[in-house]
C-alpha positions in Angstrom: 40.6 -59.2 -199.3 41.3 -56.1 -201.3 45.0 -56.7 -200.9 44.6 -60.3 -202.2 42.7 -59.1 -205.3 45.4 -56.6 -206.0 48.1 -59.3 -205.8 46.2 -61.6 -208.2 45.9 -58.7 -210.6 49.6 -58.1 -210.6 50.4 -61.8 -211.1 48.1 -62.4 -214.1 50.1 -60.7 -216.8 53.3 -62.4 -215.5 51.7 -65.8 -215.5 50.4 -65.2 -219.1 53.9 -64.3 -220.1 55.3 -67.5 -218.7 52.7 -69.7 -220.3 52.8 -68.1 -223.7 53.2 -70.9 -226.2 52.1 -73.5 -223.7 48.3 -73.1 -224.3 46.5 -70.2 -222.8 43.3 -68.5 -223.5 45.4 -65.8 -225.2 47.3 -68.5 -227.2 44.9 -71.4 -227.8 47.2 -73.5 -230.0 49.1 -76.1 -228.0 52.4 -77.7 -229.0 54.2 -80.3 -226.9 57.1 -78.8 -225.1 58.6 -82.1 -223.8 62.4 -82.0 -224.3 62.7 -85.7 -225.5 60.8 -85.6 -228.8 59.7 -83.4 -231.6 56.0 -84.0 -232.3 52.4 -82.8 -232.3 49.6 -83.7 -229.9 47.1 -86.3 -230.9 43.5 -86.7 -229.6 43.0 -90.1 -231.0 44.6 -93.3 -229.5 46.6 -95.0 -232.3 49.6 -97.2 -232.1 52.3 -96.8 -234.8 52.4 -99.9 -236.9 55.7 -101.5 -237.7 54.9 -101.6 -241.4 54.0 -97.9 -241.5 55.8 -97.7 -244.9 56.1 -100.4 -247.6 59.8 -100.7 -247.2 62.9 -98.7 -247.8 63.8 -98.9 -251.4 67.1 -100.5 -252.5 69.2 -98.1 -254.5 71.0 -99.5 -257.6 72.8 -98.3 -260.7 72.9 -101.3 -263.0 70.7 -104.3 -263.4 71.9 -108.0 -263.3 72.9 -108.0 -266.9 75.3 -105.0 -266.4 73.0 -102.3 -268.0 73.2 -98.8 -266.5 69.6 -98.0 -265.6 69.7 -94.3 -265.6 72.6 -92.5 -267.2 72.5 -89.6 -264.7 73.3 -92.1 -261.9 76.4 -93.6 -263.8 79.4 -92.8 -261.6 81.4 -92.5 -264.9 84.4 -94.3 -263.4 87.5 -94.6 -265.7 88.4 -97.9 -267.3 91.5 -98.3 -265.1 89.5 -98.0 -262.0 86.7 -100.3 -263.1 89.3 -103.0 -264.0 90.9 -102.6 -260.6 87.5 -103.2 -259.0 87.0 -106.3 -261.1 90.4 -107.7 -260.6 90.3 -107.2 -256.9 86.9 -109.0 -256.6 88.1 -112.0 -258.8 91.5 -112.2 -257.0 89.7 -112.3 -253.6 87.4 -115.0 -255.0 90.5 -117.1 -256.0 92.2 -116.7 -252.7 89.0 -117.7 -251.0 88.8 -121.0 -252.9 92.4 -121.9 -252.4 92.4 -121.1 -248.7 89.1 -122.8 -248.1 90.4 -126.0 -249.7 93.7 -125.7 -247.6 91.6 -125.7 -244.5 89.7 -128.7 -245.6 93.1 -130.4 -246.2 94.2 -129.5 -242.6 96.8 -127.1 -243.7 95.3 -124.1 -241.8 93.0 -124.2 -238.9 90.1 -122.0 -239.9 88.9 -119.8 -242.8 85.9 -117.6 -243.8 85.1 -117.0 -247.4 83.7 -113.9 -249.0 81.7 -115.5 -251.8 78.9 -113.3 -253.0 79.9 -110.2 -250.9 82.8 -109.0 -253.0 80.9 -106.0 -254.4 80.3 -104.6 -250.9 84.0 -104.7 -250.0 85.5 -103.3 -253.2 82.8 -100.8 -254.1 83.1 -99.2 -250.6 86.8 -99.3 -250.5 87.1 -97.5 -253.7 84.9 -94.7 -252.4 87.1 -94.0 -249.4 90.3 -91.9 -249.1 93.4 -94.0 -248.3 93.8 -92.5 -244.9 90.2 -93.2 -243.8 90.2 -95.6 -240.9 88.6 -99.0 -241.3 87.0 -101.2 -238.6 86.0 -104.5 -240.0 84.1 -107.4 -238.6 85.8 -110.4 -240.2 84.4 -110.7 -243.7 86.0 -107.6 -245.3 89.3 -109.0 -246.7 88.5 -107.3 -250.0 88.8 -103.8 -248.4 92.3 -104.6 -247.4 93.2 -106.2 -250.7 91.9 -103.1 -252.6 94.3 -101.1 -250.5 97.2 -103.1 -251.7 97.7 -105.5 -248.9 100.0 -108.2 -250.5 99.0 -111.9 -250.9 102.1 -113.0 -248.9 100.7 -111.2 -245.7 97.2 -112.6 -246.2 98.8 -116.1 -246.4 101.2 -115.5 -243.5 98.3 -114.4 -241.3 96.2 -117.5 -242.1 99.2 -119.8 -241.5 100.4 -117.8 -238.5 104.0 -118.1 -239.7 107.1 -116.1 -238.8 106.1 -113.3 -241.4 102.6 -112.9 -239.8 102.5 -109.2 -238.5 100.4 -110.6 -235.6 103.1 -113.3 -234.8 100.6 -116.1 -234.9 98.6 -114.9 -232.0 95.3 -114.4 -233.9 92.9 -116.8 -235.5 93.1 -116.9 -239.4 91.3 -114.1 -241.3 91.9 -111.7 -238.3 93.9 -109.3 -240.5 95.2 -105.8 -239.5 97.6 -103.2 -241.1 98.6 -100.0 -239.5 100.1 -98.6 -242.8 96.8 -99.2 -244.6 94.7 -97.8 -241.6 92.9 -101.1 -241.2 92.3 -101.9 -237.5 93.1 -105.6 -236.5 90.0 -107.7 -236.5 88.8 -109.2 -233.2 86.6 -112.1 -232.8 83.9 -110.9 -230.3 81.0 -109.7 -232.3 80.2 -105.9 -232.7 82.9 -104.7 -230.3 84.3 -102.7 -233.2 81.1 -100.5 -233.4 81.6 -98.4 -230.3 85.4 -98.4 -230.9 84.9 -97.0 -234.3 82.7 -94.3 -232.9 85.4 -93.4 -230.4 88.0 -93.2 -233.1 85.7 -91.0 -235.2 85.1 -88.7 -232.2 88.8 -88.3 -231.9 89.2 -87.5 -235.6 86.5 -84.9 -235.2 88.3 -83.3 -232.2 91.5 -83.3 -234.2 89.9 -81.7 -237.3 91.7 -84.3 -239.3 89.5 -84.3 -242.5 89.2 -88.1 -242.3 86.3 -90.5 -241.9 85.9 -93.8 -240.1 84.0 -96.7 -241.7 82.7 -99.5 -239.6 81.6 -102.8 -241.2 79.3 -105.3 -239.6 76.7 -107.9 -240.4 73.0 -107.7 -239.8 73.4 -110.2 -237.0 75.9 -108.0 -235.2 73.3 -105.2 -235.4 71.3 -107.2 -232.8 74.1 -106.7 -230.3 73.9 -104.0 -227.6 77.2 -102.5 -228.9 75.4 -101.5 -232.1 72.8 -99.5 -230.1 75.5 -97.8 -228.0 77.6 -97.0 -231.1 74.7 -95.6 -233.2 73.5 -93.5 -230.3 76.9 -92.1 -229.4 77.8 -91.4 -233.0 74.5 -89.4 -233.5 74.7 -87.4 -230.2 78.4 -86.6 -230.6 78.1 -85.9 -234.4 80.9 -88.1 -235.4 82.3 -88.5 -239.1 81.6 -92.2 -239.4 79.9 -94.4 -241.9 78.2 -97.5 -240.5 78.3 -100.1 -243.3 76.0 -103.1 -242.6 76.4 -106.1 -244.9 72.9 -107.7 -244.7 73.8 -111.1 -246.3 70.6 -112.9 -245.1 72.0 -115.1 -242.3 73.7 -114.6 -238.9 75.5 -117.9 -239.1 72.5 -120.2 -239.2 69.9 -117.7 -238.2 67.9 -116.2 -241.2 66.8 -112.6 -241.1 63.2 -113.7 -240.7 64.2 -114.9 -237.2 66.5 -112.0 -236.4 64.1 -109.0 -236.5 60.5 -108.1 -237.4 61.2 -104.6 -238.7 62.3 -103.4 -242.1 65.9 -104.5 -241.9 68.7 -102.4 -240.4 68.4 -99.1 -242.4 65.0 -98.5 -240.9 66.6 -98.2 -237.4 68.7 -95.4 -238.5 66.1 -92.5 -238.2 65.3 -93.6 -234.7 68.9 -92.8 -233.7 69.1 -89.6 -235.8 71.2 -91.2 -238.5 71.1 -90.5 -242.2 70.2 -93.9 -243.7 70.1 -95.5 -247.1 69.7 -99.1 -248.5 71.8 -100.2 -251.5 72.1 -103.2 -253.7 75.3 -104.7 -252.4 75.8 -106.8 -255.5 76.0 -103.6 -257.6 79.5 -102.4 -257.1 78.7 -99.0 -258.8 75.8 -98.4 -256.5 77.9 -99.3 -253.4 80.6 -96.9 -254.7 78.2 -94.0 -255.1 76.4 -94.5 -251.8 79.7 -94.8 -249.8 81.3 -91.9 -251.6 78.3 -89.6 -250.7 78.1 -90.9 -247.2 81.8 -90.3 -246.7 81.4 -86.8 -248.1 78.6 -85.9 -245.7 80.3 -87.5 -242.8 83.4 -85.4 -243.1 81.8 -82.1 -244.4 78.9 -82.1 -241.9 80.1 -84.3 -239.0 77.1 -86.5 -239.5 77.1 -90.3 -239.1 75.5 -92.3 -241.9 74.1 -95.8 -241.9 74.3 -97.9 -245.1 72.6 -101.2 -245.4 74.0 -103.2 -248.3 71.7 -106.0 -249.3 73.6 -109.0 -250.5 73.9 -112.8 -250.0 76.4 -115.0 -248.3 76.9 -117.8 -250.9 79.5 -119.6 -248.8 79.2 -121.3 -245.5 79.5 -119.0 -242.5 82.9 -120.4 -241.9 84.8 -123.8 -242.2 83.1 -124.6 -238.8 79.6 -124.4 -240.5 77.6 -126.5 -242.9 74.9 -124.2 -244.3 73.2 -127.2 -246.1 71.6 -127.9 -242.6 69.5 -124.7 -242.7 69.1 -123.6 -246.5 68.5 -125.3 -249.7 71.0 -125.9 -252.5 68.6 -124.2 -255.0 68.7 -121.0 -253.0 72.4 -120.8 -253.0 72.5 -121.7 -256.6 70.3 -118.9 -257.5 72.5 -116.2 -256.0 75.7 -117.8 -257.3 74.3 -118.1 -260.9 71.8 -115.3 -261.3 72.8 -112.4 -259.1 76.5 -112.5 -258.3 78.4 -109.2 -258.0 81.4 -110.5 -260.1 79.2 -111.6 -263.0 77.3 -108.4 -263.0 80.4 -106.3 -263.4 81.8 -108.7 -265.9 78.7 -108.2 -268.0 79.2 -104.4 -267.8 82.9 -104.7 -268.8 82.0 -106.9 -271.9 79.4 -104.6 -273.0 81.8 -101.6 -272.8 84.4 -103.5 -274.8 86.9 -103.2 -271.8 87.3 -107.0 -271.3 86.9 -110.1 -273.4 87.1 -113.8 -272.9 90.8 -114.1 -273.7 91.7 -111.6 -271.0 89.3 -113.4 -268.6 91.1 -116.7 -269.2 94.5 -115.1 -268.9 93.7 -113.2 -265.7 92.2 -116.3 -264.1 95.3 -118.2 -264.7 97.7 -115.6 -263.6 95.7 -114.7 -260.5 95.6 -118.4 -259.5 99.3 -118.7 -260.1 100.0 -115.6 -257.9 97.9 -117.0 -255.0 99.5 -120.5 -255.2 103.0 -119.0 -255.2 102.1 -117.0 -252.0 100.4 -120.0 -250.5 103.4 -122.3 -251.1 105.9 -119.7 -249.8 103.8 -119.2 -246.6 103.6 -123.0 -246.0 107.4 -123.3 -246.0 108.0 -120.7 -243.4 108.5 -121.6 -239.8 106.1 -120.7 -237.0 107.1 -117.6 -234.8 109.5 -118.3 -232.0 107.6 -119.4 -228.8 109.3 -116.6 -226.8 107.3 -114.0 -228.7 104.2 -115.0 -226.7 105.5 -112.6 -224.1 106.3 -109.5 -226.2 104.3 -106.5 -227.6 102.1 -105.8 -224.5 104.4 -104.1 -222.1 107.4 -101.8 -223.0 109.3 -103.4 -220.1 108.4 -107.0 -219.4 107.0 -107.2 -215.8 108.4 -109.6 -213.3 105.7 -112.2 -213.4 105.9 -112.6 -217.2 109.7 -112.7 -217.0 109.3 -115.7 -214.6 106.8 -117.4 -217.0 109.2 -116.9 -219.9 112.0 -118.4 -217.9 109.8 -121.3 -217.0 109.0 -121.9 -220.7 112.7 -121.8 -221.7 113.6 -124.2 -218.9 110.8 -126.5 -219.9 111.8 -126.6 -223.6 115.4 -127.1 -222.7 114.4 -130.2 -220.7 111.6 -131.6 -222.8 112.2 -130.0 -226.2 112.7 -133.3 -227.9 109.0 -134.0 -227.3 107.9 -131.0 -229.3 108.2 -130.3 -233.0 110.6 -127.4 -232.4 111.9 -127.7 -235.9 108.7 -126.1 -237.1 109.4 -122.9 -235.1 111.7 -120.1 -235.7 114.7 -120.0 -233.3 115.4 -116.9 -231.2 112.8 -114.2 -230.5 114.1 -113.2 -227.1 114.3 -109.5 -226.6 117.2 -108.3 -224.5 116.5 -108.4 -220.7 117.8 -105.8 -218.3 119.3 -107.8 -215.4 119.3 -111.6 -214.8 116.3 -113.7 -215.8 114.3 -114.4 -212.6 114.1 -118.0 -211.5 110.9 -119.8 -212.2 108.6 -120.0 -209.3 108.7 -123.5 -207.9 105.4 -125.2 -207.2 
């Protein structure tokens, strides 16, 4: 018994040392030591309400009439840059109208307009460095246009003609440009989010002083890929800006049926993301927020989530009729009362940097430029059918060589039944060795 008492006496100081900070008689304050959260203990059972705050505020710089609300927040952009913002937005709007009508006439197969969201594209694009990598969803044509992508290539892609960099393999509006650091659009929703995080992690490892920006809609934020991307970006501390265009609708599903929380920005803190909400129809506010987010992403290797509040004035696509799920009055309000183009025009007019004569001249010249590119694209042939087999393998594998041979043989025999005059001739890359014979059924 004496030996046991002595052993307990020896163990007591050691035990106190081990428990120090975990709540002992010597240290009465108790703090949770669980590795999964940073918090205090609570002695009262209370659930956290989803409306714990009144709502994340929407940052803006100018009102709907183009007035700067607080001079300290004015980005002080030079006249030349503001005019570039305005001309890019209006040129995009003009291109949208012409290509939308061309689809309705059966001249292209599909189109998606950007009506009402031009400010989110151009304001964010202007805030990036030219080498920053862009992952888009499908409604970010203005970003590419701001970077100088020519109208001829926009038209070539939508027509899928011989000048299309994608050689007619993609749906219309699935643009891409290696030289302008714009990753080619893919149709599946939200797949670009984890891909963008992977690219940002690679940039971080390379210490490249670049950022990645990833665009998506509030509907895409409901996909599992968004969760995976947000979490990986935070835990790996990647230099990425997540740019959510919250335009009110995921095709026909309104935000009221998409989520019950306070939008998308409210999700950021749960992942450990810096988060902010901005008026997406205020091009200056979008510029300032994106510029600061980009700076922090690169300087601190911190992912940032931007939720740009805007409104999709057009139909989701040419496959959609939005009159089935929203009123004409609702659309008319956003088109006439809170449009990003009219807001910036008000600013330019107040500054004396633009007038009605310039407006009329620019509208006419921009329409003429779009129509010229449109007409040229329509006259070009489709890519050669043989290009179906290129650009995947450096050396064409045997089974694809057989398939290509079968196609060539089929067209030689039955070509008169196809409109081959609409296609470019040639397109066959050199083949090492004889062409394999088609497999006979």
